[in-house]
Backbone as JSON, one array per atom type, in Angstrom:
{
  "sequence": "XXXXXXXXXXXXXXXXXXXXXXXXXXXXXXXXXXXXXXXXXXXXXXXXXXXXXXXXXXXXXXXXXXXXXXXXXXXXXXXXXXXXXXXXXXXXXXXXXXXXXXXXXXXXXXXXXXXXXXXXXXXXXXXXXXXXXXXXXXXX",
  "N": [[0.84, -1.16, -0.01], [0.59, 2.19, -0.88], [1.83, 5.09, 0.67], [0.43, 8.3, 1.25], [1.83, 11.38, 0.12], [1.63, 13.39, 1.98], [1.29, 12.19, 4.39], [1.61, 11.86, 7.98], [3.75, 10.36, 8.67], [5.62, 10.66, 6.73], [8.77, 11.92, 6.08], [9.91, 15.26, 5.96], [12.27, 15.67, 4.57], [12.26, 13.6, 2.79], [10.2, 14.37, 1.08], [11.33, 16.69, 0.03], [13.5, 15.58, -1.29], [12.24, 13.96, -3.2], [10.92, 15.97, -4.73], [13.18, 17.36, -5.64], [14.46, 15.37, -7.12], [12.58, 14.92, -9.18], [12.56, 17.42, -10.4], [15.3, 17.69, -11.15], [15.42, 15.67, -12.97], [13.71, 16.64, -15.03], [15.15, 18.89, -15.85], [17.54, 17.68, -16.65], [16.68, 16.35, -18.93], [16.5, 18.34, -20.81], [19.16, 19.16, -20.99], [20.61, 16.84, -21.67], [20.63, 16.19, -24.56], [22.6, 17.9, -25.36], [24.83, 16.94, -24.32], [25.46, 17.7, -21.7], [25.75, 17.9, -18.19], [23.77, 18.48, -15.23], [25.45, 19.49, -13.26], [27.57, 20.38, -14.83], [26.16, 22.33, -16.24], [25.62, 24.12, -14.14], [28.2, 25.13, -13.65], [28.77, 26.41, -16.12], [26.64, 28.22, -16.21], [27.17, 29.82, -13.91], [29.64, 31.0, -14.71], [28.87, 32.38, -17.03], [27.03, 34.19, -16.03], [28.19, 35.43, -13.72], [30.79, 35.92, -14.48], [34.37, 35.39, -15.08], [36.17, 33.19, -12.96], [38.32, 32.09, -10.22], [39.19, 28.74, -9.28], [38.47, 28.18, -6.57], [36.42, 30.07, -5.59], [34.6, 29.43, -7.62], [34.01, 26.76, -7.05], [32.69, 27.06, -4.63], [30.5, 28.62, -5.43], [29.16, 26.89, -7.12], [28.58, 24.77, -5.55], [30.23, 22.48, -5.52], [32.68, 19.98, -5.05], [36.28, 20.4, -4.97], [37.82, 18.38, -6.49], [35.82, 17.27, -8.09], [34.94, 19.55, -9.43], [37.22, 20.18, -10.9], [37.34, 18.0, -12.73], [34.86, 18.48, -14.05], [35.39, 21.02, -15.21], [37.56, 20.33, -16.84], [36.25, 18.73, -18.72], [34.51, 20.59, -19.88], [36.33, 22.34, -20.95], [37.54, 20.67, -22.85], [35.47, 20.56, -24.66], [35.42, 23.08, -25.6], [33.85, 24.95, -24.34], [34.41, 26.4, -22.1], [37.37, 28.14, -20.9], [40.71, 28.2, -19.53], [42.88, 30.52, -17.93], [45.86, 32.16, -16.8], [45.67, 33.91, -13.77], [46.02, 37.3, -13.72], [46.45, 38.79, -11.42], [47.53, 37.02, -9.62], [49.77, 34.93, -10.43], [50.05, 32.28, -9.8], [47.6, 31.18, -9.77], [44.75, 29.92, -11.54], [42.23, 31.12, -13.76], [38.89, 30.55, -14.67], [36.96, 30.91, -17.57], [33.98, 31.59, -19.42], [33.75, 30.48, -22.66], [33.18, 31.77, -25.99], [31.61, 29.87, -27.42], [30.49, 28.51, -25.26], [29.0, 30.52, -24.1], [27.11, 30.91, -26.13], [25.8, 28.43, -26.1], [24.78, 28.52, -23.51], [22.93, 30.71, -23.81], [21.25, 29.45, -25.64], [20.21, 27.27, -24.21], [18.98, 28.39, -21.93], [16.2, 29.43, -22.18], [14.65, 26.91, -22.73], [15.28, 25.54, -20.33], [14.17, 27.19, -18.42], [11.52, 26.86, -19.11], [11.16, 24.16, -18.62], [11.51, 24.17, -15.8], [9.28, 25.75, -15.14], [7.17, 24.08, -15.95], [7.59, 21.97, -14.17], [6.93, 23.2, -11.8], [4.33, 23.95, -12.15], [1.99, 23.38, -10.8], [1.8, 25.14, -8.71], [0.6, 28.19, -7.26], [1.35, 31.63, -7.86], [1.93, 32.99, -5.44], [2.45, 30.8, -3.78], [4.68, 29.72, -5.06], [6.51, 31.83, -4.61], [6.65, 31.63, -1.83], [7.74, 29.06, -1.58], [10.29, 29.4, -2.84], [11.38, 31.23, -1.02], [11.47, 29.71, 1.35], [13.09, 27.56, 0.54], [15.41, 28.95, 0.0], [16.15, 29.72, 2.58], [16.89, 27.29, 3.62], [19.32, 26.75, 2.51]],
  "CA": [[0.0, 0.04, -0.02], [1.39, 3.4, -1.03], [1.48, 6.14, 1.58], [0.28, 9.61, 0.68], [2.99, 12.24, 0.35], [1.43, 14.27, 3.11], [1.1, 11.42, 5.6], [2.41, 12.38, 9.03], [4.94, 9.5, 8.79], [6.59, 10.99, 5.67], [9.69, 12.95, 6.49], [10.03, 16.41, 5.09], [13.45, 15.48, 3.74], [11.85, 12.71, 1.73], [9.44, 15.17, 0.13], [12.32, 17.54, -0.64], [14.29, 14.74, -2.19], [11.33, 13.61, -4.3], [10.76, 17.15, -5.58], [14.47, 17.62, -6.25], [14.74, 14.34, -8.13], [11.75, 15.16, -10.32], [13.03, 18.66, -11.08], [16.54, 17.38, -11.76], [15.14, 14.82, -14.17], [13.17, 17.51, -16.04], [16.24, 19.75, -16.36], [18.5, 16.86, -17.4], [16.12, 16.04, -20.23], [16.87, 19.49, -21.68], [20.61, 19.19, -21.09], [21.22, 15.61, -22.24], [20.99, 16.2, -26.0], [23.75, 18.76, -25.55], [25.86, 16.28, -23.6], [25.77, 18.53, -20.55], [25.1, 17.46, -16.99], [23.28, 19.63, -14.43], [26.64, 20.09, -12.61], [28.26, 21.16, -15.87], [25.36, 23.54, -16.47], [25.85, 25.09, -13.04], [29.49, 25.8, -13.87], [28.6, 27.28, -17.3], [25.71, 29.32, -15.78], [27.93, 30.7, -13.04], [30.64, 31.77, -15.46], [28.16, 33.26, -17.97], [26.32, 35.21, -15.31], [29.07, 36.11, -12.75], [32.14, 36.17, -15.05], [35.52, 34.52, -14.8], [36.47, 32.97, -11.48], [39.28, 31.03, -9.93], [38.51, 27.47, -8.89], [37.92, 28.19, -5.19], [35.12, 30.7, -5.57], [33.68, 28.67, -8.54], [33.63, 25.57, -6.27], [31.7, 27.51, -3.63], [29.29, 29.08, -6.11], [28.48, 25.74, -7.74], [28.42, 23.71, -4.58], [30.98, 21.36, -6.11], [33.99, 19.75, -4.48], [37.38, 20.74, -5.84], [38.18, 17.33, -7.46], [34.74, 17.18, -9.07], [35.0, 20.73, -10.32], [38.36, 20.02, -11.85], [36.86, 17.11, -13.78], [33.83, 19.22, -14.83], [35.99, 22.08, -16.05], [38.31, 19.68, -17.86], [35.29, 18.29, -19.79], [33.98, 21.77, -20.56], [37.45, 22.87, -21.75], [37.64, 19.76, -23.99], [34.34, 20.88, -25.58], [35.59, 24.47, -25.96], [32.76, 25.75, -23.74], [35.1, 27.3, -21.18], [38.85, 28.05, -21.01], [41.45, 28.64, -18.35], [44.13, 31.26, -18.14], [46.55, 32.57, -15.56], [45.12, 35.09, -13.13], [47.08, 38.37, -13.76], [46.7, 39.3, -10.07], [48.27, 36.0, -8.88], [50.13, 34.0, -11.5], [49.96, 30.86, -9.37], [46.18, 30.79, -9.84], [44.07, 29.88, -12.82], [40.86, 31.58, -13.74], [38.05, 29.85, -15.64], [36.1, 31.81, -18.26], [33.08, 31.02, -20.39], [34.18, 30.76, -24.05], [32.02, 32.19, -26.87], [30.74, 28.74, -27.68], [29.79, 28.27, -24.01], [27.98, 31.58, -23.96], [26.05, 30.6, -27.12], [25.05, 27.25, -25.59], [24.02, 29.06, -22.37], [21.78, 31.46, -24.35], [20.32, 28.53, -26.32], [19.53, 26.38, -23.23], [18.29, 29.13, -20.86], [14.71, 29.41, -22.35], [14.02, 25.61, -22.46], [15.46, 25.22, -18.93], [13.14, 27.95, -17.68], [10.25, 26.25, -19.44], [11.13, 22.86, -17.83], [11.24, 24.55, -14.39], [7.93, 26.24, -15.03], [6.34, 22.89, -16.0], [7.77, 21.22, -12.91], [6.32, 23.98, -10.73], [3.08, 24.45, -12.7], [0.9, 23.2, -9.85], [1.87, 26.12, -7.68], [0.22, 29.53, -7.58], [2.51, 32.57, -7.78], [2.35, 33.23, -4.04], [3.07, 29.56, -3.3], [5.99, 29.68, -5.59], [7.36, 32.79, -3.87], [6.9, 31.05, -0.46], [8.65, 27.95, -1.8], [11.63, 29.96, -3.06], [11.88, 31.81, 0.21], [11.78, 28.62, 2.26], [14.27, 26.8, 0.09], [16.55, 29.82, 0.18], [16.54, 29.69, 3.96], [17.52, 26.02, 3.92], [20.67, 26.8, 2.04]],
  "C": [[0.91, 1.25, 0.01], [0.9, 4.47, -0.06], [1.31, 7.45, 0.81], [1.47, 10.45, 1.04], [2.83, 13.08, 1.58], [1.14, 13.52, 4.4], [2.04, 11.89, 6.7], [3.72, 11.55, 9.21], [5.98, 9.8, 7.69], [7.46, 12.15, 6.15], [9.78, 14.06, 5.5], [11.19, 16.26, 4.1], [13.12, 14.56, 2.59], [11.08, 13.46, 0.65], [10.34, 16.1, -0.63], [13.1, 16.76, -1.67], [13.43, 14.31, -3.37], [11.15, 14.77, -5.27], [12.06, 17.44, -6.31], [14.79, 16.62, -7.33], [13.88, 14.61, -9.37], [12.15, 16.43, -11.09], [14.34, 18.42, -11.77], [16.31, 16.62, -13.02], [14.63, 15.72, -15.31], [14.25, 18.38, -16.67], [17.28, 18.92, -17.16], [17.96, 16.45, -18.75], [16.46, 17.1, -21.25], [18.35, 19.44, -21.96], [21.22, 18.01, -21.83], [21.52, 15.65, -23.7], [22.19, 17.05, -26.31], [24.95, 18.21, -24.83], [26.42, 17.13, -22.45], [25.04, 17.99, -19.35], [24.59, 18.69, -16.25], [24.43, 20.27, -13.7], [27.43, 20.95, -13.63], [27.49, 22.44, -16.2], [25.58, 24.58, -15.37], [27.16, 25.86, -13.22], [29.33, 26.83, -15.01], [27.71, 28.47, -16.92], [26.43, 30.33, -14.92], [28.93, 31.58, -13.83], [29.97, 32.74, -16.42], [27.54, 34.45, -17.21], [27.3, 36.05, -14.42], [30.45, 36.48, -13.3], [33.15, 35.18, -14.62], [35.75, 34.38, -13.33], [37.64, 31.99, -11.33], [38.51, 29.85, -9.36], [37.89, 27.52, -7.52], [36.54, 28.84, -5.14], [34.11, 29.95, -6.51], [33.19, 27.41, -7.82], [32.54, 25.94, -5.32], [30.39, 27.9, -4.36], [28.46, 27.97, -6.7], [28.18, 24.61, -6.81], [28.99, 22.38, -5.05], [32.33, 21.19, -5.38], [35.09, 20.07, -5.45], [37.73, 19.67, -6.88], [37.1, 17.2, -8.55], [34.7, 18.34, -10.01], [36.12, 20.7, -11.32], [37.96, 19.11, -13.01], [35.86, 17.79, -14.69], [34.48, 20.23, -15.79], [36.82, 21.44, -17.15], [37.41, 19.26, -19.04], [34.81, 19.46, -20.57], [35.08, 22.41, -21.41], [37.62, 22.02, -22.97], [36.59, 20.09, -25.07], [34.4, 22.36, -26.03], [34.44, 25.34, -25.48], [33.28, 26.77, -22.7], [36.63, 27.17, -21.41], [39.48, 28.56, -19.74], [42.57, 29.55, -18.78], [44.66, 31.69, -16.76], [45.95, 33.84, -15.05], [46.2, 36.16, -13.11], [47.38, 38.89, -12.33], [47.53, 38.32, -9.3], [48.62, 34.88, -9.92], [50.15, 32.53, -11.09], [48.54, 30.32, -9.52], [45.65, 30.85, -11.25], [42.69, 30.43, -12.7], [40.14, 30.85, -14.89], [37.1, 30.88, -16.25], [35.12, 31.03, -19.14], [33.58, 31.46, -21.77], [32.91, 31.21, -24.85], [31.07, 31.07, -27.14], [29.94, 28.36, -26.44], [28.69, 29.27, -23.77], [26.78, 31.36, -24.93], [25.19, 29.45, -26.66], [24.2, 27.67, -24.4], [22.78, 29.81, -22.83], [20.74, 30.53, -25.0], [19.58, 27.69, -25.28], [18.71, 27.14, -22.18], [16.76, 29.09, -21.05], [14.12, 27.99, -22.12], [14.2, 25.16, -21.03], [14.4, 25.98, -18.09], [11.78, 27.38, -17.91], [10.11, 24.92, -18.67], [10.88, 23.14, -16.36], [9.81, 24.95, -14.26], [6.95, 25.05, -15.09], [6.38, 22.1, -14.7], [7.04, 21.88, -11.72], [4.9, 24.47, -11.09], [1.89, 24.3, -11.74], [0.85, 24.23, -8.7], [1.38, 27.5, -8.13], [1.43, 30.46, -7.37], [2.88, 32.84, -6.31], [2.91, 31.97, -3.37], [4.51, 29.39, -3.78], [7.0, 30.65, -4.91], [7.67, 32.21, -2.5], [7.92, 29.91, -0.6], [10.1, 28.44, -1.95], [12.22, 30.54, -1.79], [12.28, 30.73, 1.19], [13.0, 27.82, 1.84], [15.57, 27.65, 0.21], [17.08, 29.8, 1.65], [17.22, 28.36, 4.36], [18.94, 25.96, 3.41], [20.8, 26.37, 0.65]]
}
C-alpha cells in the first residue's frame, strides 16, 4: 500500500528529495541532448552570469567539491565551452572563463530550462512559488 505524500509519517526531507529528483530529471532532459550534466550547467551558468572565477570561488558558487569541479572544467574545456588562463593578479592561480561557444550554448539552453522549471512547478500559484523559493533559500 502506497502512503500519501502528506502522511504524518513521511519525513520532510523525503518530500524535498522527491521534488528535487523530479526537477533534476526535467532539467537533465533538456541538457542531455547537448551532452551537458546539471553540474556542468551550473558551472557554465555561473561563469556566464558572474564572469570569470578562480577554482575556489567557482567551487563554492556551484556547490561542487574541488576534485569534481576540476573534472567538470576539464570536460568543458575539452568541448571549448570554457577556457582557463593565468590570473594576472596571482600568476599561481588559474581563472576559468566562459568561451564564446559556451555563452552561445548558455543562451540557447536558458529558455528551455526555464520552461522545464515552469512545467515542474506548474501546480503552484504565484504566491506559493514565492513562499517555496523563500523557504528553500533559507535552507541553504
